N, C-alpha and C positions, 0 to 999 in steps of 0.2 A: 348285620351291621351296615352293609352296603345298601340294603333296601331301605333302612331307616334314614341313611344319609341322603339317598335320592328323594325320599319322601319329603325330607326337610327342604331340599332345593325347590320343590314344587310349592310347599306351604309357605315358605318365607316371604316371597313376593306378595302373595295373597294376604299374609299376616301384616305386612308393612302397609299395604293399601288400606286395610281396615283401620290400622292405627292412625294413618294419615287423616282418615275421616273422623277419627276420634279427637283430633286436636281441636280444642275449643276455638270457636270463631269469635272474634272481637266484634262489638257493635260498630257498624259502619257509620262514621260521621260524615256530615256534609263536607265536601272539599273546602279547605281553608283558603281564603283569598291570599294570593302570593304577595310577598313584600316587594313593593316596587321601589327600586333604588333610583333616586333622581340623577340626572346626568351631571349636575354640578350643584355646589352649595348656593344658597340664596344670594342673588346679586353678584355672583362670582362667575366670570367668563369661563367657558370650557377651555381647558388647556390644549395647546397644540401638541403634535407628536414630539417636536423638539423639546418642549417644556416637560413632557412626560419623561423623556430620556434624562434630561438634566435633573429632574426631581429624583428619579430612581438612583442616579449616581450620588446624590447628596444624602438621601435618607438612608441608604444602605451603609453609610460610613459611620464612624464613631460619634458618640455624643460630644466628643471634644471639639468638633466643628461648630457645635451649637453654643458651647460655653467657652469664652475667650479668656476669662479671668483665671490666672494661674493658681491663685490661692483657693478659689472655688473648685478648680479641677483637682487640686491636691486633696481637698476634703472628700470629694466624691470617690476618688481612687482608694482612700483609706476606708471609706464606708463600704465599698464593694468587697473589701477583704474582711472587715471586722464586724459589720452589722449582724447582730444576733438573729434577726428575723430571716435574713438571707441564708445564714448558716443553718437555721432550722429547716428552711425550704430545701436546702441542698441535701439534707438527710432524708427528707421526704421523697426526693427524686431517687436517692439510692434505694429506699424501701420499694418504690414503684418498680424500679429496675429488677429488684429481687423477685417481686411478684411475677414479672414477665418470665424470668428464668424458671420459676417454680411451675408456672402453667405450661410452658413449653416442654418441661420434663414429663408432664402427665401423659402426653401422647407418644412418648417413646417407650420401648420395652424396658421393663425393670428386671435386672439380673442380679442375683445375690448368691452368696456362698452359704451352703447348708452343711453343718456338721452336728451330729446328734448321737445320743445314747439313750436306749430304751430298755427297761427291765420290766417284764410282764410275766404273768402266770395265768393261763387260760383255765377256765372251769373244766373239770373232768367230764361234764355232761354237755359241753359245747362242741360244735363242729370244728372249731379251731383246735381243740384238744385232739381230735381224731387226726387232723392234718399233721399236727406236731408229732404225734405218735408214729404216723406212717413215714414221716421224713426223719425220724429219730432225732427230733429236736425238743422232745419233752424236757430233757435235762439241760437245755440251752436257753435260759430265760433272757439272755442279753441280746441286744440288737444294735449294731453300730451302722451309722450312715455317714456318707461323705459325698458331696456333689454340689452341683449348681442348680438353681431353680430360676425360672423366668416366667413373667406374666406380662400380658400385653392386652390392653383394650384397643381394639382396632377402631380407629376414628372414622367410621363409615359415613356418618352424617356431618362431619366437620365440627362436631360439638366442641371437642377439645381445642382444635385449631382456632375456631372462632373465639373461644374464651381467651386463648393466648393472645390473639390479635387485638381483642378488646382491651386486654391489660396493657398491651403495647401502646395503644392510643391513650390509655390512662397515664402511662409513663410520659408520653409527649405532653399530655395535659399538665402534668406536674412541672415539666420544664417551662411551659408557657406561663404557668403560675408564678414561677420565679422571675421570668422576664417581666411580667406585669409588676411584680414587687420591685424590681430594679427600676422600672420606669417611675413608679410612685416615689421611690426613695430619692432618685435624682431630682425629681420635681420638688419634693419637700425640702431637700437640702438647699437647692437653688433659691427657692422662695424665702426660706428662713435666712439665708445669707444676704439676700437683697434687703430683707426687713432689717437685719442688723446694720447694714450700711445706711439705710434710711434713718434709723434711730441715732446713729453717730452724727449724721448731718443735722438732725433736729436738735440734738444736744448742743452742737456748736452754735446753732442759731439762737437757742435760748440763752446760752452763756453770753453771746454777743449782745443780745437784747438786755440782759441784766446789767452788763457793763454800761450800756448807753443810758439805762434808767438811773444807775448810780451817778453818772455824770450829770444827768438832768436834775437829779435830786439835789446835788450840790448847788446847781444854778438857782433852783427855787429857794433854797435855804439862804443864799446870798440876797435874793430878791426880797425875802421875808425880813431879813435884818435891815435892808434898805427901806423897808416900808412900802414896797411896790406890790406885794402880794401877802396873802394870809397864810396861817399855818395849815389851812385846809389843803393847799397845793402840796405841801410837804407830806402830809398824811396820805394823800392819794398816791403819790409817787412811791412812798414807803410801802404801802399796801400792795401796789403793783409789783414792786421788787420782791417782796416776800412771796407773793402768789407764784411768780415764775421761778423762784428758788425751790419752791415745793414741786413745781412742774419738772424742774431739772432732776430732782431726786427720783421722781416717778420714771423718767426716761432712763436714768441710770439703772434702776431696778429692772426695767423691761429689757435693757441690754444684757444684764446678767442672766435673766430667764431665757432669752433667745440664744445666748451663747451655750447655756447648759442644754437646751433643746438640740442644738446642732451637735454638741458633743455626744449626746445620747444617740442620735441618728448615726453618727460616725462610729459609735461603739467604743467609746473611751470615757474616762473619768473627766469631770469638769476641768477645763483649762482655757486660757485666753485663745480666742480665734484670730488667727492672723488675717488681716484684711487691709485694703487701701480704700478708704471711704471718700477721699477727695475726688472731685469730678463725677460724683454720683449722677447728677442730672445730665451729664454728657455721655452716659453709657449708650452705645449704639446697639440697635436691635437689627439682626439680619432679617431679610425677607424670607419667609417660609412659604414655599409653594404648597398650597393645600391639596392640589390634585383633584381627583374626582372621588365621590363618596365610596365607590367600589374599592378604592385603594385601602380603605380602613380595614377591609378583611385581611389584607396582606400585612398590614403594619401593626395593628393594635393587638397586643397579646391577649387581652380579655376576649376579643372576638375570635381569635385563633383558638383559645381555650374552649369556647362554646362550640366551635365547629368540630373540634376533636371529641368533645363530649357526645355530640350527636353521632359521630362514627362509632364510638365505643358502645353507645346505647343500642345502635342498630345491630351490631354484631352480637351483643349480649342477648337480644331477642332471639336471634337465630340459634345461639348456643342453648338457651333455655328451651326453645321449641324442640330441639333434638332430644330432649329428655323423654318425650313421648314415644320415641322410636326405639326399637330394640338395639341393645348394645352387644357387640361380639367380644367375648373375652377368651383369650388363649393362655393356657398354663402349661408349662413343661418342666420336667425334672430329669436330670441326667447325673449319674454318679455311681457309687458303690454301696452295697448293703450286705452285711454279714453278721452272724452271731458271734464271731470271734474276731477280735481286732487284728490279729496277725494275718488273717486271710482277707482283710478288708479291701486292699488294693490288689486285685487279681482279675483275670478275664472271667472267672466263674462268678464273681460277685457283682458284675456290672448290672445296672438296673436303670430303667428309664420309664417315664410316664408322660403322656401327652393328652390334653383334654381341651375341648373348645365348647363354648355354650353361648346361646342367645338368651338374653333376659330383657323383658319389657314390662312396664307397669300396665296392669289391666284394671285392678280395683284400687279404691282409695287413692285416687290421683289428685286429691284436693291440694296437697302441698305443691305439686308441680304446676297445677293450674294457677294457684295464687302467685307463684313465682313468675309464671308466664305473663299474667295480667300486670303484675308489678313492673316487669321489664318493658312491656308496651307503654305503660304510663310514664316510665322513666324516659323512654324515647320521645314521647310527645312533649314531656317537660323540657327535655334538652332542646327541642326545636323552639319552644317559646323562649327559653333562656337565650338562645342564639339571636332570635329576632329582637329581644329586649336589649341585648348588648349592642347590636348594630344601631338600633334607634337611639339608644343612649349616647353612643359614640358620635352619631351624626349631629345630635342636638348639642353635645359638648363643643364640637368643632364650630358649629354655627354661632353658638353663644360667645366663644372666645374671639371669633373673627369680628363680630359686630362690636364686642366690648373693646377690642384693640383699636378699631377705627374710631369709636366714640371717645376713648381716652386720648387718642392723638389730638382730636379737636379740643377736648377739655384742657389738655396740657398747654396747647397753643394759647387759648384764651387766658388761662391762669398765669402763664408766663408774661403776657402783655399786662395783665393786672398788676403783677408783682413789680414789673419795671416801672409802671406808672406810680405805684405806691412808693417805690424807692425814691423817685424824683420828688414826690410830695413830702416824704420824710425829710429829705435834705433841705427842702425849702422851709418846712415848718421848724426844723431845728435852728436854722439861721434866724428866723423871725422870732422864735421863742427866746433865744439868747439876747435878742435885741429888744425884747419886751414888746413886740408888735402883735403877738397873739397870746391868749391866756394859756394856762397850764393844761386845761381840759382839751383844747384843740390839739395841743402837742401830744398829750397822752393817747388820745384816740387814734391819731395818725400813726404813732409808734405801734400801737396794738394792732391796727389793721395791717400794717406792713409785716409784723411778726407772723400773724395768722396766715397771711398770704404766702409767705415763704414756707411755713410749715405745711400748708396745703399743697404747695407745689412739689415738695418732697414726697408727700403722701401719694399724689397722683403719679409721680414717676415710679414709685414702688408698685402701685397697682398696674402700671404699664408693664413693668418687668415680670410681675407675677402672672399677668394675663399672657404674656409672651411665652413664659415657661409652661403654663397650662395648655396653650395651643400646641406647643411642641409635643406635650404628653398626650393630648387628645388625638393627635395625628399618628400616634404609635411610635414616637421616637424615644430614644434614650436607653433602650435595652440591648441594642446590638453591640458586640464587642468590636 
């Protein structure tokens, strides 16, 4: 037995070396060009060290610094507790955590309690019958056992540990998945909330416009009775009034749809959304320090997810590769064995067994090869997903930055236009009542003023939505 053991010690290293050469080689691809990260976003100055520290102090804090509206803050807090999608992701995190525990348990020894009863009768022509006769056990067909058994696969090549560590990165991946969902949820709630406020303001503008139209219609009716105009003016003002009453109904329906959308995101049944829509155009937007593109790696949950996926894929390749190497299994049993239960627990019935063995695949290894090649492809895929996520994040930030700057200028011009049309509306109203201008000039001036005010609200909504999207693109919103 000792000679065999020594021989194994000599053959095992040679055996492993041969197996190492048997591991299939992947086709060597040309080295891929590295992704070069720009020092800063386009047309954006590189931030100083002081600005980096200030940004880090702000971005690491709660999303409540970003959102100042108490009603919106309350909606988000309810959604973080009730949203069904987040609750589903929470259970997926628990599942991933259980997978980690399961894989960690695989590289630990397994110990169990064994209690058994056996009844057998050997053939009279078998050698077991001769042994039973010699030991006077021929009339004792029963066999009782009681003890513990243990088995352990010694993780020589870190196959099991790499698999457990890979599952741990998958667990972190699921956490980042929930963080990404939180960011998306906060962004969607804020955008819908601002859309609801914009609709409220548009509804008030249309109601005010309908009121002025009805007053103007009374004027043209009086002018028609006085013979200073025709019924055409009355018909045109009546048609314009009806047109905007229809528009009012459309806005009211859109308000209901947006409220229900918000309630769905919050995770509750339809109900009125508490809000203060006055002063919508005066909502201030804080300055968001964009930082440098490399900060996206630290902030954006989707990029963090992709990075963790790469780490998990790399460890999975190592774990699968170890399948080609021999595995060492140790089994042991310790306990009592007797043909009579009353003698079961005694020094004379003590029994033990110890065995160890090496096993390695030699033939028909196609299944392991396929798994190995698939794991390598998953690793390359994870790299491309990571680069794709980073490029997408960079583009999103750049788009929101340029959009925010352009909308700022558009809003300024539109505000000046609205102010000018407001003055022209007041002048035309005075002249119309004094019969100095015809009904058509008054109607067109009123309509231009209405559309300008509606467009001003719409641009303000786009500004706020872009502001929210920039905060999301920079990886904000998911921190507690």
